[in-house]
C-alpha positions in Angstrom: -45.9 -19.2 -6.5 -46.9 -17.2 -9.8 -44.6 -15.2 -12.1 -45.0 -12.6 -14.7 -44.8 -13.2 -18.3 -41.3 -11.3 -18.7 -38.2 -12.2 -20.3 -36.1 -11.0 -17.4 -37.3 -13.7 -15.0 -34.6 -15.2 -12.3 -34.4 -17.7 -9.8 -33.3 -16.6 -6.3 -32.1 -18.8 -4.3 -31.3 -18.4 -0.3 -28.1 -19.4 0.5 -25.8 -18.9 3.4 -23.0 -16.9 1.6 -24.7 -13.6 1.1 -24.0 -13.4 -2.6 -25.7 -12.5 -5.7 -25.2 -13.9 -9.2 -26.8 -12.3 -12.2 -26.6 -15.3 -14.6 -29.8 -17.5 -15.0 -29.6 -17.9 -11.0 -29.7 -15.0 -8.7 -28.3 -16.2 -5.4 -29.1 -13.8 -2.6 -27.9 -14.2 0.7 -29.8 -15.6 3.7 -29.7 -19.1 5.5 -31.2 -22.5 5.7 -30.4 -23.1 2.0 -34.0 -22.7 1.3 -35.0 -21.8 -1.9 -37.7 -19.9 -3.5 -38.7 -19.3 -7.0 -39.7 -15.6 -8.2 -40.1 -13.9 -11.4 -37.9 -10.4 -11.9 -38.3 -7.6 -14.2 -36.1 -4.5 -15.1 -38.4 -1.4 -14.9 -37.5 1.6 -16.7 -36.7 3.2 -13.3 -33.7 0.6 -13.1 -35.1 -1.3 -10.1 -35.9 -4.7 -10.3 -39.0 -6.1 -9.0 -39.9 -9.4 -7.5 -43.1 -11.2 -7.4 -43.4 -14.1 -4.7 -46.7 -15.2 -2.9 -48.4 -12.4 -4.4 -46.5 -9.8 -2.8 -44.4 -7.4 -5.2 -40.9 -6.6 -3.7 -38.5 -4.2 -4.9 -34.9 -5.3 -5.2 -34.2 -2.4 -2.6 -36.5 -4.4 -0.6 -34.6 -7.6 -1.0 -31.1 -6.2 -0.4 -32.5 -4.1 2.7 -33.7 -7.5 4.1 -30.3 -9.3 3.4 -28.6 -6.3 4.9 -26.5 -5.6 1.8 -25.5 -2.2 0.0 -27.6 -0.4 -2.2 -25.8 0.8 -5.3 -27.2 2.7 -8.0 -25.5 3.2 -11.1 -26.1 4.4 -14.6 -28.5 6.5 -16.3 -31.4 4.3 -14.4 -30.4 6.0 -11.1 -33.7 8.1 -9.7 -33.3 10.7 -6.7 -36.0 9.5 -4.3 -37.0 12.2 -2.1 -37.1 12.2 1.9 -40.3 12.6 3.8 -38.2 13.8 6.9 -35.2 14.3 8.3 -32.8 11.1 8.7 -29.4 12.8 9.7 -26.7 12.0 7.4 -26.8 15.5 6.7 -24.4 15.8 9.5 -21.8 13.4 8.3 -19.5 16.8 7.6 -19.8 17.7 11.1 -18.6 14.1 12.3 -15.6 14.3 10.3 -14.5 17.6 11.3 -15.3 16.5 15.1 -12.9 13.3 14.3 -10.5 15.2 12.8 -10.0 17.8 15.7 -10.1 15.0 18.0 -7.2 13.3 16.2 -5.4 16.6 15.6 -3.4 17.2 12.6 0.3 17.3 11.4 2.3 19.0 9.1 5.8 18.9 8.2 8.4 21.5 6.6 11.6 21.0 5.3 13.7 24.2 5.1 16.9 24.1 2.6 19.1 26.8 2.2 22.4 28.2 3.1 23.3 29.2 6.7 22.5 32.5 7.6 19.5 33.1 5.0 17.3 33.4 7.9 15.2 30.3 7.9 14.7 29.7 11.8 13.6 33.4 11.6 11.5 32.9 9.2 9.7 30.1 10.9 9.3 32.0 14.0 7.7 34.4 12.1 5.3 31.9 10.1 3.9 30.4 13.4 4.3 33.2 15.8 6.2 31.5 18.4 9.7 30.9 19.3 11.1 27.4 18.6 13.9 26.3 20.3 17.4 25.9 18.2 20.6 27.2 18.5 22.6 29.1 15.5 24.4 26.8 13.1 28.1 27.5 12.1 29.7 27.3 8.7 31.9 24.8 10.0 30.2 21.8 9.4 32.1 19.1 7.6 28.7 17.9 5.6 25.1 18.6 5.4 23.2 17.3 8.2 19.5 17.0 9.0 17.8 18.6 12.0 14.4 17.7 12.9 12.3 19.2 15.7 8.7 18.5 16.3 6.4 20.8 18.5 2.6 20.7 19.5 0.9 23.7 18.8 -2.9 24.8 19.3 -5.0 27.4 18.1 -8.4 27.9 18.9 -9.6 24.2 19.5 -7.3 22.7 16.6 -4.2 20.8 17.4 -1.2 20.8 15.2 2.1 18.5 15.1 4.7 20.6 13.7 7.9 19.1 12.3 10.6 21.7 11.0 13.5 19.8 9.4 16.6 22.3 8.8 19.4 21.5 6.5 22.1 22.2 8.8 25.9 22.8 7.0 24.1 23.2 3.2 26.1 24.9 1.0 29.1 25.5 3.4 31.5 23.1 1.6 34.0 23.7 -0.8 32.8 20.9 -2.8 28.9 21.0 -3.1 28.5 18.4 -5.5 26.9 15.9 -3.4 24.9 18.5 -1.0 21.4 17.4 -2.0 22.1 13.8 -1.4 21.6 13.7 2.4 18.2 15.5 1.5 16.9 13.1 -0.9 18.0 10.4 1.5 16.1 11.6 4.0 12.9 12.2 2.3 13.1 8.7 0.8 13.6 7.3 4.5 10.4 9.0 5.6 8.4 7.2 2.7 10.2 4.0 3.2 9.1 4.5 7.2 5.5 5.0 5.9 5.7 2.0 3.3 6.7 -0.4 6.0 4.2 0.6 8.2 1.4 -0.1 5.4 3.1 -3.1 4.5 2.7 -4.7 8.2 -0.1 -7.3 9.3 -1.0 -5.3 12.0 -1.3 -1.5 10.9 -1.6 1.1 13.2 -1.5 4.1 10.6 -4.6 5.9 12.7 -1.7 6.4 15.4 1.1 6.7 13.3 3.2 9.7 13.4 3.5 10.5 9.5 6.7 12.1 8.9 6.8 12.7 5.3 7.6 15.9 4.2 4.6 17.8 3.0 6.2 21.3 1.9 10.0 22.4 1.0 10.6 26.0 1.4 13.8 26.5 -0.9 15.8 29.8 0.8 17.3 31.5 -2.5 19.9 34.2 -1.5 19.4 37.8 -2.5 21.9 38.3 -5.0 19.5 39.9 -7.6 21.4 38.1 -10.3 20.5 34.2 -11.1 20.3 31.2 -9.1 23.7 29.5 -8.1 23.9 25.9 -9.9 23.8 24.1 -6.4 20.1 25.6 -6.5 18.9 24.4 -9.9 20.3 21.0 -9.1 19.0 20.5 -5.6 15.5 21.8 -6.8 15.6 19.3 -9.5 16.9 16.3 -7.8 13.7 17.4 -5.2 10.8 18.3 -7.4 9.7 14.6 -7.8 9.7 13.8 -4.1 8.4 17.0 -2.4 6.0 20.2 -3.0 8.9 22.7 -3.7 8.0 26.3 -2.8 11.1 28.5 -3.6 11.2 31.9 -1.4 13.8 34.7 -1.8 15.2 35.1 1.7 15.8 38.7 3.0 14.6 40.3 0.1 15.2 43.7 1.8 18.8 43.3 0.9 17.9 44.3 -2.9 15.8 47.0 -4.3 12.4 46.8 -5.8 13.5 47.0 -9.4 16.1 44.3 -8.6 13.5 42.4 -7.1 11.4 42.4 -9.7 13.9 41.6 -12.2 15.2 38.8 -10.1 11.8 37.0 -9.8 11.5 36.7 -13.5 15.2 35.7 -13.9 14.6 32.7 -11.6 11.2 31.7 -13.2 12.9 31.8 -16.3 15.7 29.4 -15.2 13.5 27.2 -13.7 11.2 26.6 -16.6 14.5 26.1 -19.0 15.9 23.5 -16.3 13.0 21.6 -16.3 12.4 22.2 -12.6 8.9 21.6 -11.4 7.6 23.9 -8.7 4.5 23.4 -6.2 1.9 25.2 -8.0 -1.4 26.3 -5.9 -4.4 24.4 -7.2 -6.8 25.8 -9.3 -9.5 22.9 -9.3 -11.1 24.5 -6.4 -13.6 27.3 -7.3 -13.7 29.0 -4.0 -9.9 29.3 -3.9 -9.1 29.0 -7.7 -9.1 33.4 -8.3 -6.7 33.8 -5.4 -4.4 30.9 -6.4 -4.0 31.9 -9.5 -3.2 35.3 -8.6 -0.3 33.6 -6.0 1.1 31.6 -8.6 1.8 34.5 -10.6 3.8 36.3 -7.7 6.1 32.9 -7.2 8.9 32.9 -6.2 7.6 34.8 -2.4 10.0 37.5 -1.7 10.0 37.5 2.4 11.4 38.8 5.3 11.4 37.4 9.0 11.5 39.1 12.2 10.1 38.4 15.6 11.0 41.9 16.8 7.8 44.0 17.5 7.4 48.0 17.0 4.2 50.0 18.0 3.3 51.9 14.7 0.2 53.7 15.1 -2.0 51.8 17.5 -0.8 48.6 16.5 1.9 46.5 17.6 3.5 45.1 14.1 6.8 42.8 13.3 9.4 45.0 11.8 13.0 45.1 10.9 15.0 48.2 12.0 17.4 49.8 10.2 19.4 52.8 9.9 17.6 54.3 7.2 14.0 53.4 8.1 11.7 50.5 9.1 10.8 47.1 7.2 7.1 45.8 8.3 7.1 42.4 7.6 3.0 41.9 7.2 3.0 44.7 5.0 2.5 43.7 1.6 4.1 46.6 0.1 7.5 45.9 2.1 7.3 42.0 1.1 5.7 38.8 0.2 5.4 37.3 3.8 1.5 37.5 3.9 1.4 35.9 0.7 3.3 33.3 1.8 1.6 32.7 5.0 -2.0 32.9 3.3 -0.7 30.1 0.6 1.2 27.9 3.0 -1.0 27.6 6.1 -4.8 29.2 5.6 -5.5 28.1 2.2 -3.3 25.0 0.8 -2.1 23.4 3.8 -4.7 20.3 3.3 -3.9 20.5 -0.3 0.1 19.9 0.2 -0.8 17.0 2.6 -2.7 15.5 -0.2 -0.3 16.1 -3.0 2.2 14.7 -0.8 0.4 11.5 -0.2 -1.2 11.0 -3.7 1.5 12.4 -5.9 5.1 12.1 -4.4 4.4 8.8 -2.0 2.5 7.0 -4.6 5.5 7.4 -7.1 7.8 6.2 -4.7 5.8 3.3 -3.5 5.2 2.1 -7.0 8.9 2.4 -7.9 9.7 0.2 -4.9 7.2 -2.2 -5.1 8.1 -2.4 -9.1 11.9 -3.0 -8.1 10.8 -6.0 -5.7 8.8 -7.5 -8.8 5.5 -6.9 -8.0 3.3 -5.5 -10.8 -0.6 -4.9 -11.6 -0.5 -6.8 -15.2 1.2 -9.8 -16.5 3.0 -9.8 -19.9 -0.2 -9.9 -21.7 -1.8 -7.0 -19.9 -4.1 -9.3 -17.8 -4.6 -8.3 -14.0 -2.4 -10.0 -12.1 -2.8 -10.2 -8.0 -0.5 -9.5 -5.6 -0.9 -13.4 -4.5 -0.1 -14.5 -7.9 3.1 -12.1 -7.8 3.9 -13.6 -4.5 4.0 -17.3 -5.5 5.8 -16.4 -9.1 8.7 -14.9 -6.8 8.7 -17.5 -4.4 8.6 -20.0 -7.1 11.4 -18.2 -8.6 13.3 -18.1 -5.9 12.9 -21.7 -4.8 14.2 -22.7 -8.2 17.3 -20.4 -8.1 18.1 -22.0 -4.7 17.6 -25.5 -6.2 20.3 -24.6 -8.8 22.5 -23.1 -6.8 22.2 -26.2 -4.3 22.8 -28.6 -7.2 25.8 -26.5 -8.2 27.3 -27.0 -4.6 26.5 -30.7 -4.8 28.4 -31.4 -7.8 31.2 -28.9 -6.8 31.4 -30.7 -3.4 31.6 -34.2 -5.7 34.2 -32.9 -7.6 36.2 -31.1 -5.1 36.1 -35.1 -3.3 36.9 -37.0 -6.3 39.8 -34.7 -6.7 41.0 -35.3 -3.1 40.6 -38.8 -3.4 42.8 -38.9 -6.5 45.2 -37.1 -4.8 45.1 -39.5 -1.6 45.6 -42.7 -4.2 48.7 -40.8 -6.0 50.2 -40.2 -2.5 49.6 -43.9 -1.2 51.2 -45.1 -4.3 54.3 -42.9 -3.7 54.7 -44.2 -0.3 54.2 -47.9 -1.3 56.8 -47.2 -3.9 59.3 -45.8 -1.1 58.9 -48.6 0.7 
């Protein structure tokens, strides 16, 4: 076996552990413990060539022979043209087919006072009639009602969950009205975290109940936000994607509505409330999302009543003075809300829920449990090491408590013995 005159020579050993070590000895997977010595040279293209028994093999050949992944890094990576069709261009189609077969889920939380048209707007958004009974103003506290529906559009299935805040804002003391909502959102995060931490996880079949979007219904007062609205949105903005909307916006005039929007935006900014902003990083939707961000909060109207206007049936609200068309953008922002919430940004809402809000909850929860990524010296700290440290700490505390209890028991035994001896002396003296 002859090597090249090259400073980059390595010994290549075939072992059974299928690993590669890039020190003086390069160990490649194989079997039988046989060993072969070759020389290797890093070429300008970034591929290492091996020469053995007069045959020149590239590192790509070696990795392919060992069924190992080929990873190309750095500036030395080169593009290799294909001589013909391979087939990996069908990966997007495979993902689409798999996603359609599994179906999708989307969870909406509707927060707002009773009578602002939350149920009607949901019926209008999804062009259906959801089951439900009208809520009364006599609820002793805030209760969250969750209903799940299976919807089908073309060949796409959607498991939609609508959560309503029954009794929100109906109490005289509204100080803790937000608390049941926050606890409900945290409970959904906790359920998902517990599923993730299981030894046998079934996340592909798990019904994800985490809230993806919170539609916050603002009463059309035309003046300013109520303190309840500000406090609740401030408590929710770090846990869910908050989208404020002005409900029943046909109750105020156009000029009042414009001023009301400006006032709401100003109060949200001054109080540090972070509402959901439609993403601008995707060039395909950046322009429309930027325009829609300027229209927040959306002024909407909901109605399932239809009326024939011209040659078309449209959803309307009829009044003695005229008709308001729900899907007419000159009348309200319902179309904008539907486009942004469902057609354009539904997947981003799902992704933001997982990557931002859930990750924040997960990190805080694990830190509370004592888990961390680094030790005090900022060195990587594995989960196993954290577990062992917590276990040793617990065992130490347990031994300490056992010792304290043993000493306490001994002390009490001595005290009891002293009492008995004293009683015995008294009895003897009486005799």
